[in-house]
C-alpha positions in Angstrom: 25.0 -68.9 15.9 21.9 -70.1 14.3 19.5 -72.4 16.0 17.3 -74.8 14.5 14.3 -72.4 14.7 15.9 -70.1 12.5 16.6 -67.4 15.2 19.9 -66.0 15.2 21.4 -66.2 18.7 23.7 -63.7 19.7 26.6 -64.9 21.6 26.9 -63.7 25.3 29.4 -64.5 27.9 28.9 -67.0 30.5 28.1 -65.1 34.0 29.3 -66.0 37.2 25.9 -66.5 38.9 26.1 -70.2 39.1 29.5 -70.1 40.7 28.1 -67.5 43.5 25.6 -70.0 44.2 27.9 -73.0 45.0 28.4 -74.3 41.6 31.8 -74.4 39.8 31.3 -72.1 36.5 33.7 -72.5 33.7 35.7 -69.3 32.9 33.8 -66.9 30.9 35.2 -66.9 27.2 34.2 -64.1 24.8 33.1 -60.4 25.0 30.1 -59.9 27.6 27.0 -58.8 25.8 25.6 -55.5 26.2 23.1 -55.6 29.0 19.4 -55.0 28.0 18.3 -55.0 31.9 15.8 -52.2 31.1 13.8 -54.3 28.5 10.4 -55.5 29.7 9.6 -59.1 29.9 6.9 -60.3 27.3 3.5 -59.1 28.2 0.1 -60.0 26.8 -1.3 -57.5 24.2 -3.7 -54.9 25.1 -6.6 -56.7 23.3 -6.1 -60.1 25.2 -5.7 -58.1 28.6 -9.1 -56.3 27.7 -10.6 -59.7 26.8 -9.2 -61.2 29.8 -10.5 -58.5 32.0 -13.9 -58.7 30.5 -14.0 -62.4 30.8 -13.4 -62.3 34.7 -16.0 -59.6 35.0 -18.7 -61.6 33.4 -17.6 -64.8 35.1 -18.1 -62.9 38.5 -21.5 -61.7 37.3 -22.3 -65.6 36.5 -21.1 -66.2 40.0 -23.1 -63.8 41.7 -26.3 -65.3 39.8 -25.5 -68.8 41.0 -24.7 -67.5 44.5 -28.3 -65.9 44.2 -29.9 -69.1 42.9 -28.1 -71.0 46.0 -29.5 -68.5 48.5 -32.9 -68.7 47.1 -32.8 -72.7 47.3 -31.0 -73.2 50.5 -31.2 -69.8 52.4 -28.5 -67.2 52.8 -27.5 -68.5 56.2 -27.0 -71.9 54.9 -25.1 -70.9 51.9 -22.6 -68.7 54.2 -22.2 -71.8 56.8 -21.6 -74.4 53.8 -19.4 -71.8 51.9 -17.1 -71.7 54.8 -17.1 -75.4 55.1 -16.5 -75.8 51.5 -13.4 -73.7 51.6 -11.6 -76.8 53.4 -11.5 -79.2 50.5 -10.8 -76.1 48.0 -7.8 -75.0 50.1 -6.4 -78.3 50.2 -6.8 -79.0 46.5 -5.4 -75.6 45.6 -2.5 -76.3 47.7 -1.7 -79.6 46.1 -2.1 -77.6 42.5 0.4 -75.0 43.8 2.7 -77.8 44.6 2.3 -79.5 41.0 2.6 -75.9 39.4 6.0 -74.9 41.1 8.3 -75.5 38.6 6.8 -73.2 35.7 4.1 -71.3 37.5 1.0 -70.5 35.3 -0.3 -66.6 35.2 -2.5 -66.0 38.0 -5.1 -64.1 35.7 -5.4 -67.4 33.8 -5.6 -69.4 37.1 -8.5 -66.9 38.4 -10.4 -67.4 35.0 -9.9 -71.3 35.4 -11.3 -71.0 39.0 -14.1 -68.8 38.0 -15.1 -70.8 35.1 -15.2 -74.0 37.3 -17.0 -72.1 40.1 -19.5 -70.2 38.1 -19.8 -70.8 34.4 -19.7 -74.8 34.5 -22.0 -74.7 37.3 -24.2 -72.4 35.6 -24.3 -74.6 32.3 -25.1 -77.7 34.3 -28.0 -76.1 36.2 -29.5 -74.5 32.7 -29.2 -77.8 31.0 -30.7 -79.7 33.7 -33.5 -77.0 33.8 -34.1 -77.7 30.0 -33.8 -81.3 30.3 -36.6 -81.1 32.9 -38.6 -78.7 30.8 -38.4 -81.0 27.8 -39.5 -84.1 29.7 -42.5 -82.3 30.8 -43.4 -80.9 27.7 -43.3 -84.3 25.9 -45.0 -86.0 28.7 -41.6 -88.2 29.1 -41.1 -87.8 32.8 -41.3 -91.5 33.5 -38.0 -91.8 31.5 -36.2 -89.8 34.1 -34.3 -91.8 36.8 -32.2 -90.6 39.9 -29.4 -93.0 38.4 -29.7 -91.9 34.7 -29.4 -88.4 35.9 -26.2 -89.1 38.4 -24.3 -91.9 35.9 -25.2 -90.2 32.5 -26.5 -86.9 32.6 -24.2 -85.2 35.0 -20.9 -87.0 33.9 -21.4 -85.7 30.4 -22.8 -82.2 30.9 -20.5 -81.4 33.9 -17.1 -82.8 32.3 -18.0 -81.4 28.9 -18.6 -77.8 30.8 -15.4 -78.0 32.8 -13.4 -79.2 29.9 -14.6 -76.5 27.7 -13.0 -74.0 29.9 -9.8 -75.8 29.5 -10.1 -75.4 25.7 -10.8 -71.8 26.0 -7.5 -71.2 27.8 -5.6 -73.1 25.2 -7.1 -71.1 22.4 -6.9 -67.7 24.0 -3.7 -68.0 26.2 -1.8 -70.5 23.8 1.7 -69.2 24.9 0.8 -70.1 28.6 -0.2 -73.9 27.6 3.0 -75.6 26.8 2.1 -79.2 27.8 0.3 -81.8 30.0 1.6 -80.3 33.3 -0.3 -76.8 32.2 -3.4 -78.9 31.4 -3.4 -80.8 34.6 -2.9 -77.3 36.5 -5.7 -75.8 34.6 -8.3 -78.6 34.8 -7.5 -79.1 38.4 -8.2 -75.6 39.0 -11.4 -75.5 37.0 -12.6 -78.8 39.0 -11.6 -77.2 42.4 -14.1 -74.3 41.5 -16.7 -76.6 40.3 -16.4 -78.5 43.4 -16.6 -75.6 45.7 -19.7 -74.6 44.6 -21.2 -78.1 44.2 -20.0 -78.6 47.8 -22.1 -75.6 48.8 -25.2 -77.1 47.3 -24.6 -80.4 48.8 -23.8 -79.3 52.3 -26.7 -77.0 52.4 -29.2 -79.7 51.1 -27.8 -81.8 53.9 -28.1 -79.5 56.6 -31.6 -78.8 55.4 -32.8 -82.3 55.4 -30.6 -84.0 58.0 -29.4 -81.1 60.3 -25.9 -81.0 61.8 -25.7 -84.7 61.7 -26.5 -84.9 58.0 -24.1 -82.2 57.2 -21.3 -83.5 59.2 -21.6 -87.1 57.3 -21.8 -85.2 53.8 -18.8 -83.2 54.9 -16.8 -86.3 55.8 -17.6 -88.1 52.4 -17.0 -85.0 50.0 -14.4 -82.9 51.8 -12.4 -85.6 53.7 -12.7 -88.7 51.5 -13.0 -87.5 48.2 -11.8 -83.9 47.9 -9.8 -84.8 44.8 -12.6 -86.5 42.7 -13.7 -83.9 40.5 -9.9 -82.9 40.0 -9.2 -86.5 39.1 -12.0 -86.6 36.2 -11.2 -83.4 34.7 -7.4 -83.8 34.8 -7.9 -86.4 32.0 -9.2 -83.7 29.6 -6.2 -81.3 30.9 -3.6 -83.6 30.4 -4.9 -84.8 26.9 -4.9 -81.4 25.6 -1.8 -80.6 27.3 -0.1 -83.5 25.0 -2.0 -82.2 22.0 -0.7 -78.6 22.6 2.7 -80.1 22.9 2.8 -82.3 19.8 0.1 -81.0 17.3 -1.4 -78.0 15.8 -4.7 -76.5 17.1 -6.9 -79.2 15.1 -4.7 -82.1 16.7 -5.1 -80.6 20.1 -8.8 -80.2 19.5 -9.0 -84.1 18.7 -6.8 -84.7 21.8 -9.3 -82.5 23.8 -12.3 -84.7 22.5 -10.4 -87.9 23.4 -9.4 -86.5 26.8 -13.4 -86.0 27.7 -13.9 -89.9 27.4 -11.9 -90.9 30.7 -13.2 -87.8 32.1 -16.6 -88.8 31.6 -16.1 -92.5 32.1 -14.6 -92.0 35.5 -17.2 -89.4 36.5 -19.9 -92.0 35.5 -18.4 -94.9 37.4 -17.7 -93.0 40.6 -21.3 -91.5 40.7 -23.0 -94.7 39.7 -20.9 -96.8 41.9 -21.5 -94.6 44.7 -25.3 -94.9 44.1 -25.5 -98.5 43.8 -23.1 -99.9 46.1 -24.0 -101.5 49.1 -20.8 -100.8 51.0 -19.6 -97.2 50.2 -16.4 -97.8 52.2 -15.4 -100.6 50.3 -16.3 -99.1 47.1 -14.3 -96.2 47.9 -11.3 -98.3 49.0 -11.4 -100.3 45.8 -11.8 -97.3 43.3 -10.9 -94.1 44.7 -7.9 -95.0 46.4 -6.2 -96.5 43.5 -7.2 -93.7 41.4 -5.6 -91.3 43.8 -2.4 -93.4 43.9 -2.3 -93.3 40.0 -2.9 -89.6 40.0 0.0 -88.9 42.3 2.2 -91.2 40.2 1.1 -89.4 37.0 1.8 -85.9 38.4 5.3 -86.8 39.9 6.4 -88.1 36.5 5.1 -85.2 34.5 6.7 -82.5 36.9 10.1 -85.0 36.2 9.3 -84.5 32.4 9.1 -80.8 32.9 12.8 -80.7 34.4 14.0 -82.8 31.6 12.5 -80.3 29.1 14.3 -77.4 30.7 17.6 -79.1 30.9 17.4 -80.1 27.2 16.4 -76.5 25.9 18.6 -74.5 28.2 21.5 -76.9 27.3 21.0 -75.8 23.7 20.9 -72.3 24.8 24.2 -72.9 26.6 25.8 -74.2 23.5 25.0 -70.9 21.8 26.5 -68.9 24.7 23.9 -67.7 26.7 24.2 -69.8 29.8 26.8 -71.7 31.3 26.5 -75.4 32.0 26.8 -74.7 35.7 24.0 -72.2 35.1 21.9 -75.0 33.2 22.4 -77.4 36.0 21.4 -74.9 38.5 18.1 -74.0 36.8 17.2 -77.4 35.8 17.2 -79.3 39.1 15.3 -78.7 42.5 18.6 -78.9 44.3 20.2 -76.4 42.3 17.3 -73.9 42.6 17.3 -74.4 46.1 20.9 -73.4 46.5 20.8 -70.6 44.4 17.9 -68.9 46.2 19.5 -69.6 49.3 22.5 -67.7 48.1 20.7 -64.9 46.7 18.8 -64.5 50.0 22.1 -63.7 51.8 22.8 -60.9 49.3 19.5 -59.0 50.1 15.9 -58.8 49.1 16.8 -57.2 45.7 19.1 -60.0 44.7 16.6 -62.5 45.9 13.9 -61.2 43.7 16.4 -61.1 40.6 17.4 -64.7 41.6 13.5 -65.8 41.2 12.9 -63.6 38.2 16.0 -65.4 36.6 14.7 -68.8 37.3 11.3 -68.2 36.1 12.4 -66.4 33.0 14.9 -69.1 32.2 12.1 -72.0 32.5 9.9 -69.7 30.2 12.6 -69.3 27.7 13.0 -73.5 27.8 9.2 -73.7 27.0 9.4 -71.0 24.5 11.8 -73.0 22.5 10.1 -76.0 23.0 6.9 -74.6 21.1 9.3 -73.2 18.4 10.8 -76.6 17.9 7.4 -78.2 17.6 5.3 -75.7 15.9 6.1 -75.1 12.2 4.0 -71.9 12.5 6.5 -70.4 15.0 6.8 -66.6 14.0 5.0 -65.3 17.0 6.8 -67.8 19.3 10.2 -66.5 18.0 9.1 -63.0 19.1 8.3 -64.5 22.7 11.8 -66.0 22.5 13.5 -62.9 21.8 11.5 -60.8 24.7 12.5 -63.7 27.2 16.2 -63.7 26.3 16.2 -59.9 26.9 14.3 -60.6 30.2 16.9 -63.2 31.2 19.8 -60.9 30.3 18.1 -58.0 32.6 17.7 -60.5 35.3 21.1 -61.7 35.0 22.5 -57.9 35.4 20.1 -57.4 38.2 22.0 -60.3 39.9 25.4 -59.3 39.2 24.8 -55.4 39.7 22.0 -55.1 42.2 22.9 -51.4 43.2 23.2 -50.1 39.6 20.0 -51.9 38.4 18.1 -50.8 41.6 19.4 -47.3 40.9 18.2 -47.4 37.2 15.1 -49.0 37.8 
C-alpha cells in the first residue's frame, strides 16, 4: 500500500497488545510481518554526535568563565549560597517543562544543550555586549546618554531575547528531526530561559546579599523566585512557539521568518516587564495586573498545544492503521492519556521487561506520527522517509518485545 509521501508501506498484521491492555482489538487479518526486533532505532549520525558533544563541552567552558566572573564580582561564598537558592525556581520551572514535554519527550542531550546555552552562552553574550556598549559610551564621550531605565527596558530585552532566541534557532537548524512543532519550540525556549534565569538569579541574589544583607536577599528572592519564576520563560517561549509553527508549516526560510517574528513579542513583553517594574509605584498591583494574566494565558496556550499534539498523533497513526501497521484499538491506546495509562499499568503487571517495551512502543509510535507529519508538510522529505523506515522498524521491534518478552530478552 502506498502512502501520500510516496513510501511503500508493508502490510503487517494487527497485534493484540491493545487487547491485553484493556482495549478490544479487532481480529488480526493477514499474515504477520517478519519481526525486525533487532533493528536499531534511528540514531543521529556520528558527525552530529561529535558536533553535539563539542558544543556541550564548549558551553561548559563558557559556563565556567561566567561562574568565574560572578565569583570575582560577588565572592565565591555568595555564589555558592545564591546558587543553591537559585535552584529553587529552576527546579520548579524544569518540572513544569517536563510536564509539558511528556507526550513526545525531547532528547536529553538537546535539552542539556538548551539549558547550557541559556545559563552560559546567553549570559556571556549579554555581558559582552554590555561591556562593549559601556566602552563605546566612554570612547565617544556619550555616557550622559546612558540611563538605567534605557538599559532595563531597551538594551536588556533586545540583547537577552536575541541571545536566547538564537539558541532556539541553532537547535532547529542542527537538530531539525527533533523540532516538530510549537510544543517543541516551547520546551526548548523554556529550557533556555530557565538556564538564563538561573544564572541571572545568582547575580541578583548575590548583589542583594552584599548590599542589603539577608533581609535584602530575602526580598529579592521572594520577588524573583516566588512571584515571577516564569517571567523569562514566558518571554522566550514566544520565540520558540513561533519558530515551532514555522518548522511545522514552512521550509527553513519561512521558519527563519517566523523566528524573527517571534522575537517581537518576546522583546516587547520583556521590555514591558522590566520597564513597568522600574516605574511602578506599587509593584504588587503591577504584578497582579500584568504577570498574573500573562501566566494564565501561558497555561491556556500550553494546554491547547498539548491537545494539538494528541490530535496529530491520532491522525497520523490512523493513517498507519489504514495501512495495517496498527489496529484502531492501538491508535486509541497510543493517542490518549487514558489509553497510555492503562497500557502502562498492564505492562507493569507483566514485569519490568514488558514495562520498558511498552514505554519504548509508546514513544516510538509518537515519534513515528511526527516523522510522518514532517513528511507530509515538507516536499523535500527524502531524509525524513529514511527516518520513517527506521522508526517503523523500531515499532516492530517494540511490538515483538511486548508479545515475546522472553525471546526478545534472550536474543538481545
